[in-house]
C-alpha positions in Angstrom: 0.0 0.0 0.0 1.2 3.4 -0.9 1.7 6.2 1.7 0.4 9.7 1.4 2.8 12.2 2.7 2.0 15.8 3.3 4.9 18.1 3.1 4.4 21.9 4.1 6.7 24.8 4.6 6.1 26.8 7.8 7.5 30.1 8.9 8.3 30.6 12.7 5.2 32.6 12.9 2.9 29.9 11.4 2.8 31.2 7.9 2.1 28.4 5.3 0.6 30.5 2.4 2.9 31.7 -0.5 6.2 30.1 0.7 7.8 31.4 -2.6 7.9 34.8 -0.9 9.6 33.8 2.3 11.0 30.2 2.3 14.7 29.7 2.3 15.9 27.4 -0.5 19.7 26.4 -0.8 21.4 23.8 -2.9 21.1 21.0 -0.3 17.4 21.6 0.0 17.0 21.4 -3.7 18.9 18.2 -4.2 16.8 16.7 -1.3 13.7 17.8 -3.1 14.8 16.2 -6.4 15.6 13.0 -4.7 12.2 12.9 -2.9 10.4 13.5 -6.1 12.3 10.9 -8.0 11.4 8.2 -5.2 7.7 9.1 -5.5 4.8 7.5 -7.4 3.2 10.7 -7.9 1.9 14.1 -6.5 -1.5 14.9 -5.3 -2.6 18.6 -6.0 -5.5 20.7 -5.4 -6.4 23.5 -7.9 -4.3 26.3 -6.2 -1.1 24.1 -6.2 -1.5 22.8 -9.6 -2.1 26.3 -11.1 0.9 27.6 -9.5 3.3 24.9 -10.5 1.8 24.4 -14.0 2.2 28.1 -14.7 6.0 28.2 -13.9 7.4 24.5 -14.3 6.9 23.8 -18.0 9.1 26.8 -19.1 12.0 25.9 -16.6 14.8 23.4 -16.8 17.2 22.0 -14.2 16.9 19.0 -11.7 13.9 20.2 -9.8 11.8 21.4 -12.6 12.6 18.5 -14.7 11.5 16.1 -11.8 8.2 18.2 -11.3 7.5 18.2 -15.0 8.1 14.4 -15.3 6.3 13.2 -12.2 2.7 11.9 -12.4 0.2 14.5 -10.9 -3.2 13.8 -9.6 -5.2 17.1 -9.7 -8.3 17.2 -7.6 -10.7 20.0 -8.7 -14.4 20.5 -9.5 -13.7 23.8 -11.2 -10.7 23.3 -13.5 -11.8 22.7 -17.1 -8.6 20.7 -18.0 -5.2 19.7 -16.6 -2.7 20.1 -19.5 0.5 20.0 -17.8 2.7 17.0 -18.5 1.6 13.7 -16.7 -1.4 15.4 -15.2 -4.7 13.7 -14.5 -7.8 15.8 -13.5 -10.0 14.1 -10.9 -13.4 15.5 -10.3 -14.8 12.5 -8.4 -15.0 12.1 -4.6 -11.6 13.0 -3.2 -11.8 10.4 -0.4 -12.7 7.6 -2.8 -10.2 8.5 -5.2 -7.3 8.9 -3.0 -8.3 5.6 -1.1 -8.1 3.9 -4.6 -4.8 5.5 -5.5 -3.3 4.3 -2.1 -4.3 0.7 -3.1 -2.4 0.9 -6.5 1.2 -0.3 -7.0 3.9 2.2 -7.2 5.8 4.8 -5.0 4.3 6.9 -2.3 2.1 10.0 -3.1 3.1 13.4 -1.8 1.2 16.7 -1.8 2.6 20.1 -0.9 1.2 22.8 1.4 -1.6 22.6 3.8 -4.7 23.6 2.0 -8.2 22.1 1.5 -6.9 18.8 0.0 -4.7 18.0 2.9 -7.2 19.1 5.5 -9.9 16.8 3.7 -7.4 13.9 3.5 -6.3 14.4 7.2 -10.0 14.4 8.4 -10.5 11.1 6.7 -7.4 9.5 8.1 -5.9 9.1 4.6 -2.5 11.0 5.4 0.2 8.6 6.6 3.0 11.1 7.2 3.3 14.9 7.7 6.5 16.7 7.0 6.8 20.3 8.2 10.0 22.2 7.2 10.1 25.0 9.6 11.9 28.0 8.0 13.9 30.3 10.4 12.0 33.4 9.4 9.2 35.5 10.5 7.2 35.9 7.3 5.1 38.7 8.8 1.8 37.4 7.3 -1.4 36.9 8.8 -3.6 39.2 11.0 -0.7 40.1 13.3 2.1 40.5 10.8 3.4 43.6 9.1 4.3 41.9 5.8 8.0 42.0 6.3 10.2 39.0 6.4 12.8 38.7 9.3 15.4 36.0 9.1 16.3 34.2 12.3 19.3 32.1 13.7 18.7 28.9 15.5 20.2 28.9 18.8 18.9 25.4 20.0 16.3 22.7 19.6 15.0 20.6 22.5 12.4 17.7 21.8 10.0 16.6 24.6 8.6 13.3 25.2 5.2 14.6 24.3 6.5 15.4 20.7 6.6 19.2 21.3 9.9 20.7 20.0 11.0 23.8 21.6 13.1 26.1 19.3 15.1 29.0 20.3 16.0 31.7 17.8 17.6 35.1 17.7 17.2 37.7 14.8 19.9 37.1 12.3 22.3 39.9 11.6 21.4 41.8 8.5 
């Protein structure tokens, strides 16, 4: 049985939206992302994630865009008219039934990016097997309390507790 993996970027102040405007990417992270994609059997995407990637990836080349363009994509939307990006299949049926069937198929695990409606639906129906949060050392400044400015932080320490809570200590990074 294939696993469903949810992978999401989170800023220190809890922002998950629009990671392209605040997330920190380096060569190591890029290489890890390519290796992860190459090991998968496909990606699960809602309309928003699909539209974002389908708009930028087909015109790009390099290890990550090549892996994203090549991977099988299962797109869940009742509003999209078509999913023309390479290796994309548009699924309009019941999400829970469709994902349950995909999990039963042979092949590598399935991953979805972000924490949107698709992730929340699959979590509510106990279909997500693993959640991977990449916590980025920035205050993205989004949300109701934010000022919209990103502030980079430096990790001073991390301490996991038996409960699963991880205490992180940061200080503002030098400019």
